[in-house]
Backbone as a ProteinNet text record, in pm:
[ID]
protein_1_A
[PRIMARY]
MTLKLSLLHIFKEDPHLVRGVTLFYFTDNSSVYWICISGSSPSPELQKLMEEIRALELELMCILMSIHLPSYILID
[TERTIARY]
-12.1	-12.4	41.5	138.3	194.1	86.6	0.7	-107.3	-202.2	-240.6	-329.8	-265.2	-138.9	-69.9	-58.1	-35.7	-28.1	-162	-269.4	-402.3	-436.4	-398.5	-420.7	-344.1	-222.7	-142.3	-212.1	-260.2	-333.5	-457.4	-529	-652.2	-625.5	-514.7	-482.1	-428.1	-351.7	-289.8	-391.3	-448.8	-547.3	-625.9	-736.6	-813.5	-871.2	-882.4	-938.6	-844.3	-716.1	-619.7	-647.7	-707.8	-728.5	-874.8	-962.3	-1104.7	-1126.3	-1184.7	-1216.7	-1101	-987.1	-872.7	-846.5	-765.3	-723.4	-584.7	-570.5	-440.3	-386	-263.7	-200.4	-109.1	-127.6	-45.7	36.5	166.9	257.4	317.2	306.4	359.5	429.2	533.2	599.8	552.4	460.1	407.5	278.6	286	170.2	50.9	76	-34.7	-110.1	-36.2	-99	-177.9	-119.3	-186.3	-321	-322.2	-445.6	-548.7	-505.4	-599.4	-661.5	-580.2	-631.7	-728	-694	-779.6	-913	-907.3	-1030.2	-1110	-1039.3	-1106.5	-1131.2	-1073.6	-1095	-975.4	-970.7	-864.8	-920.4	-872.6	-916.9	-861.1	-755.8	-696.9	-780.1	-829.3	-909.8	-836.5	-707.2	-630.1	-619.3	-589.7	-578.9	-715.5	-819.6	-954.3	-991.5	-961.9	-990.1	-912	-786.3	-703.4	-760.2	-804.5	-861.9	-989.5	-1070.4	-1192.4	-1159.6	-1054.9	-1012.9	-962.4	-890.4	-839.6	-955.9	-1053.5	-1170.3	-1250.8	-1260.3	-1332.2	-1260.7	-1128.5	-1052.6	-1070.2	-1071.4	-1093.1	-1227.6	-1330	-1461.6	-1462.7	-1398.9	-1393.5	-1317.9	-1211.4	-1131.5	-1197.2	-1299.4	-1368.4	-1271.6	-1187.9	-1091.6	-1103.8	-1030.1	-1027.4	-886.8	-876.8	-747.5	-724.6	-614	-579.7	-446.9	-450.7	-328.1	-264.6	-133.4	-57.8	58.6	71.4	180.9	299	414.4	539.2	642.2	715.5	822.2	928.4	997.3	1096.4	1200.3	1249.1	1355.4	1310.4	1182.4	1131.6	1124.5	1079.1	1073.3	1211.2	1310.6	1447.4	1500.3	1467.6	1509.3	1447.8
320.7	306.1	168.1	117	-15.2	-122.6	-113.7	-211.9	-203.6	-85.1	-68.2	-123.5	-90.3	-138.8	-290.9	-349.4	-495.7	-559.3	-502.3	-555.2	-535.8	-422.7	-400.8	-501.8	-533.2	-631.9	-768.8	-808.3	-935.5	-931.3	-819.5	-804.9	-820.1	-762.2	-767.8	-904.4	-969.9	-1098.3	-1212.8	-1239.4	-1347.3	-1331.2	-1259	-1233.2	-1358.9	-1466.8	-1590.7	-1657.6	-1622.8	-1683.5	-1648.4	-1533.4	-1489.4	-1495	-1538.1	-1543.8	-1635.8	-1579.8	-1658.6	-1680.6	-1617.6	-1637.5	-1510.3	-1525.7	-1412.5	-1370	-1242.7	-1186.1	-1112.9	-1144	-1078.7	-967.8	-848.5	-733.2	-694.8	-720.1	-690.1	-551.3	-465.8	-330.8	-290.5	-210.8	-156.7	-14.6	34.5	169.2	160.5	207.9	194	277.5	390.8	472.2	396.9	336.4	256.8	140.9	77.2	-35.1	9.6	119	163.4	211.2	270.8	312.9	190	88.4	-34.6	-106.4	-111.1	-180	-106	25.4	101.5	123.9	125.8	149	295	383.1	525.1	607.9	730	823.3	964.8	1050.3	1189.5	1266	1213	1275.7	1240	1338.4	1309.3	1221.3	1244.4	1165.4	1019.2	999.4	862.6	794.5	869.4	812	763.3	842.5	802.3	675.4	669.9	552.3	429.3	447.2	335.7	285.7	376.9	336.2	257.1	297.7	224.7	85.2	74.3	-55.4	-146.4	-93.3	-173.8	-217.3	-130.2	-166.7	-281.7	-276	-384.9	-514.9	-503.5	-621	-686.1	-605	-657.6	-718.2	-650.9	-702.4	-834.1	-845.4	-968.5	-1079.8	-1042.7	-1138.6	-1208.2	-1127.6	-1180.5	-1101.1	-1141.6	-1071.8	-1018.4	-892	-829.1	-815.4	-871.4	-866	-793.5	-678	-600.7	-642.8	-657.2	-696.3	-600.7	-545.1	-452.1	-528.4	-508.6	-565.8	-454.3	-445.6	-347.3	-373.9	-268.7	-279.3	-386.2	-396.4	-492.5	-636.9	-664.4	-800.4	-825.1	-724.6	-740.1	-761.5	-694	-709.4	-848.8	-901.6	-1038.8	-1137.4
-783.1	-927.3	-967.6	-891.8	-922.2	-917	-818.4	-805.4	-924.1	-963.1	-1078.5	-1205.3	-1227.1	-1346.5	-1347.2	-1231	-1221.7	-1257.8	-1205.9	-1237.9	-1385.2	-1442.3	-1585.8	-1669.9	-1628.5	-1700.3	-1698	-1582.5	-1571.1	-1659.4	-1655.5	-1733	-1882.1	-1929.8	-2072.6	-2114.4	-2026.8	-2061.6	-2060.4	-1945.3	-1934.2	-1804.9	-1808.7	-1686.9	-1622.4	-1699	-1644	-1544.4	-1549.4	-1456.9	-1311.4	-1287.6	-1149.8	-1105.8	-1192.9	-1158.7	-1038.2	-933.1	-814.2	-718.7	-743	-654.1	-571.7	-469	-388	-432.6	-466	-502.2	-381.4	-342.3	-228.5	-278.8	-224.2	-260.2	-137.9	-144.6	-34.3	-56.3	43.8	33.3	162.8	148.7	267.3	296	216.6	233.2	316	439.8	528	479.9	415.4	363.6	254.5	162.8	56.6	118.2	216.5	283.5	341	417.5	481.8	380.4	272.9	168.1	102.1	75.7	14.7	107.9	236.4	333	350.3	362.1	385.4	257	143.5	16	-13.9	67.8	42.6	88.4	37	71.9	71.7	162.6	159	38.2	-22.5	-140.1	-264	-338.3	-457.8	-560	-577.5	-675	-630.2	-502.2	-451.4	-446.7	-418.7	-418.4	-557.9	-659.4	-797.7	-832.9	-793.9	-819.3	-747.9	-623.8	-548.5	-614.4	-665.1	-735.2	-861.7	-932.6	-1052.8	-1016.5	-906.6	-861.2	-822.4	-749.9	-710.6	-833.9	-932.7	-1055.7	-1126.9	-1131.6	-1192.9	-1114.5	-983.5	-898.1	-931.6	-949.7	-985.1	-1125.2	-1219.4	-1356.9	-1364.4	-1285.3	-1284.6	-1202.9	-1125	-1037.9	-943.1	-879.8	-783.6	-653.6	-554.7	-427	-406.9	-376.1	-353.2	-203.5	-155.1	-13.8	1	66.5	89.6	221.3	219.1	337.6	353.3	473.9	501.3	559.8	498.6	549.4	556.5	667.7	674.4	567.3	525.6	417.1	443.1	565.9	593.4	572	589.8	565.1	414.3	337.8	191.9	133.6	189	141.1	169.2	289.5	323.8	227.4
[MASK]
++++++++++++++++++++++++++++++++++++++++++++++++++++++++++++++++++++++++++++

């Protein structure tokens, strides 16, 4: 949900800022990482959320790159 809300915020503020750029999404949640990388989830709720995120990515004309980092690295 954090990723979707972040993309919605960009969309509402100024979508032209990210047009044609790569947005990096750093997460310590390996499940979120794998869902973002694969673009799908067996959970209907997560699948719907992933579809909404991909739609925003297309509307913003940007590329979303998910990167998994363990919690201790994010804290550092």
